[in-house]
C-alpha positions in Angstrom: 0.0 0.0 0.0 0.9 3.7 0.4 3.0 2.9 3.5 5.3 0.4 1.7 5.5 2.8 -1.3 6.7 5.5 1.0 9.2 3.2 2.7 10.6 2.1 -0.7 10.9 5.7 -1.8 12.8 6.6 1.3 15.1 3.6 0.8 15.8 4.6 -2.8 16.6 8.1 -1.7 18.9 6.9 1.0 20.7 4.6 -1.4 21.2 7.5 -3.8 22.6 9.7 -1.1 25.0 7.1 0.2 26.3 6.3 -3.2 26.6 10.0 -4.1 28.9 10.4 -1.0 30.9 7.2 -1.5 29.4 5.6 1.6 27.8 2.7 -0.3 30.3 0.9 -2.6 29.4 -2.3 -4.4 26.2 -2.3 -2.5 28.0 -2.4 0.9 28.3 0.3 3.5 31.9 1.3 4.1 33.8 2.8 7.0 35.3 6.2 5.8 38.5 7.9 6.8 38.6 9.9 10.1 38.6 13.2 8.2 35.7 12.2 6.0 33.0 14.9 5.5 29.9 15.3 3.5 27.7 18.3 2.8 25.5 19.1 5.8 22.3 19.0 3.7 23.2 15.4 2.6 24.0 14.5 6.2 20.7 15.8 7.5 18.8 13.9 4.8 20.6 10.6 5.5 19.9 11.1 9.2 16.2 11.9 8.6 15.6 8.8 6.4 17.4 6.5 8.9 15.2 7.8 11.7 12.1 7.4 9.5 13.0 3.7 8.8 13.9 3.0 12.4 10.7 4.5 13.9 8.5 2.5 11.5 10.3 -0.8 12.1 11.8 -0.9 8.7 15.5 -0.5 9.6 15.9 -4.1 8.2 15.9 -2.4 4.8 19.6 -1.7 5.2 20.3 -5.4 6.0 21.9 -6.3 2.7 24.2 -3.3 2.8 26.0 -4.8 5.9 28.7 -7.4 5.9 27.7 -11.0 6.9 28.7 -10.5 10.6 26.8 -7.3 11.0 23.8 -8.7 9.2 23.5 -11.4 11.8 23.9 -8.9 14.6 21.3 -6.5 13.2 18.8 -9.4 12.6 19.2 -10.6 16.2 18.8 -7.1 17.5 15.5 -6.5 15.5 14.2 -10.0 16.6 14.9 -9.3 20.3 13.9 -5.6 20.1 17.3 -4.5 21.3 16.9 -0.9 20.3 20.4 0.2 21.4 21.9 -2.2 18.9 19.3 -1.4 16.1 20.1 2.2 16.6 23.8 1.6 16.2 24.2 3.2 12.8 26.8 5.5 11.4 29.0 6.6 14.3 32.2 6.4 12.2 30.8 8.6 9.5 30.4 11.7 11.7 27.3 12.8 9.8 26.3 15.4 12.4 27.8 17.1 15.3 26.5 16.6 18.9 22.7 16.5 19.0 21.1 19.9 19.2 19.3 18.9 22.4 20.1 16.0 24.8 17.6 15.3 27.5 18.7 13.3 30.6 16.1 11.9 33.0 17.3 10.7 36.3 15.1 8.4 38.4 15.7 6.8 41.8 15.9 3.0 41.8 12.9 3.1 44.1 10.3 5.9 44.1 9.8 7.8 47.3 6.5 7.2 49.1 5.4 4.7 46.4 8.3 2.3 46.9 10.2 3.8 49.8 8.4 4.9 53.0 9.3 8.4 54.0 9.9 9.1 57.6 9.4 12.8 58.5 11.6 12.5 61.6 12.3 15.9 63.0 10.5 17.7 60.1 6.9 18.7 60.6 5.6 18.9 57.1 5.9 17.1 53.8 4.9 18.6 50.5 5.0 17.5 46.9 6.8 19.8 44.4 6.9 20.0 40.6 8.6 22.4 38.3 5.3 24.0 37.5 2.2 23.9 39.6 -1.3 25.4 39.9 -1.0 28.6 41.8 -4.2 27.7 43.6 -2.9 24.4 44.8 -2.4 24.0 48.6 -0.6 20.7 48.4 1.9 21.3 45.6 5.0 23.6 45.6 6.7 25.0 42.5 10.4 24.3 41.9 12.6 26.6 39.8 16.3 26.6 38.8 18.0 30.0 38.3 21.8 30.6 38.1 22.6 27.0 39.4 20.3 27.5 42.4 17.2 25.5 43.2 14.2 27.4 44.6 11.1 25.8 46.0 8.1 28.0 46.5 4.7 27.7 48.1 2.5 30.5 47.1 4.8 33.5 47.6 7.0 32.0 50.3 10.5 30.7 49.4 10.9 27.4 51.3 14.2 26.4 49.8 17.2 28.2 48.3 19.7 25.5 47.5 22.8 25.3 45.4 22.1 22.8 42.6 25.3 22.9 40.7 27.2 20.0 42.5 24.2 17.6 42.1 23.8 18.4 38.4 27.5 17.9 37.7 27.4 14.6 39.5 24.4 13.5 37.6 25.9 14.4 34.2 29.2 12.7 35.1 27.3 9.6 36.1 25.3 9.7 32.8 28.4 10.0 30.7 29.9 6.9 32.4 26.7 5.0 31.8 26.7 6.1 28.2 30.3 4.9 27.7 29.4 1.5 29.2 26.3 1.2 26.9 28.4 2.3 23.9 31.0 -0.3 24.7 28.3 -3.0 24.6 27.2 -2.2 21.1 28.4 -5.2 19.1 28.1 -3.8 15.6 31.7 -3.8 14.3 30.9 -0.9 12.0 29.7 1.2 14.9 26.7 2.4 13.0 24.4 4.9 14.9 21.3 6.7 14.1 21.5 10.3 15.3 18.8 12.9 15.6 18.4 16.5 16.7 17.1 15.2 20.0 18.2 12.4 22.3 16.3 11.2 25.3 18.1 9.1 27.9 16.7 7.6 31.0 18.9 6.6 34.0 18.0 4.8 37.2 20.4 5.6 39.9 20.8 4.8 43.7 17.9 6.4 45.6 20.3 8.1 48.0 21.9 10.0 45.1 18.7 11.9 44.7 18.4 13.2 48.3 19.6 16.6 49.5 19.7 16.9 53.3 20.0 20.2 55.2 19.3 21.2 58.8 16.1 22.9 57.9 14.8 20.7 55.1 15.3 17.5 53.1 14.6 17.2 49.4 13.7 13.8 47.8 13.7 13.7 44.0 11.6 11.3 42.1 12.7 12.9 38.8 15.3 15.3 37.6 15.3 16.0 33.8 18.1 18.1 32.4 18.6 19.3 28.9 21.8 20.2 27.2 22.5 22.4 24.1 26.2 22.5 23.4 27.7 23.5 26.7 24.5 25.0 28.2 22.7 22.9 30.7 19.2 23.6 32.0 16.3 22.1 34.0 13.4 20.8 31.9 11.4 19.0 34.6 11.6 17.7 38.2 9.3 16.5 40.9 9.6 15.0 44.4 8.9 15.7 48.0 10.1 18.4 50.4 10.3 17.8 54.2 10.7 20.9 56.3 
């Protein structure tokens, strides 16, 4: 039908671009030299088509372009729904620079209250907080991150003013280590990787790593989501509990 026609059109377009840029020779993908470059418009088109095929479960269309070893690996990855391997396309080719946006979501191994009972101890109150909340809410606080400082408000009162820089740096370092480990596990010898303008990465880390304890309050994070554009890091979302 129209779906298959669209897929085949995209595959033919991809084949044309790869051959045009000497990436597909004798119907096989090749690994280019380290200083290899292609026009940015071609790179974006290749990236877009690969994403299209992958999202629609048609990445097997490139199967015959791989050598025998990588064909087996790709077939097994598709069969077992191992997306990290299926997505392993074109790292060596350096089609694009770093993704425009990278989103990192950090979750505790066990969610507070839902999986881990929270003892208030010496604190008298416990409130939920989110990055944005209804101003009329009496049970939710609003969290905000400005100049590497975390603020938690309830109505017009500032309940928390906490340096957030150390924690975000630790989370990003932890994320990079995990990414390196995951990359090392990718078995495709050609180190192929589908890249897009956005990357979303989820990390489960030790529950204790998402706790900030101070004399007057304790912050328990159930989610911290950071975004990065080049060297700029910001807060996209967060939620958790505040004891004070």
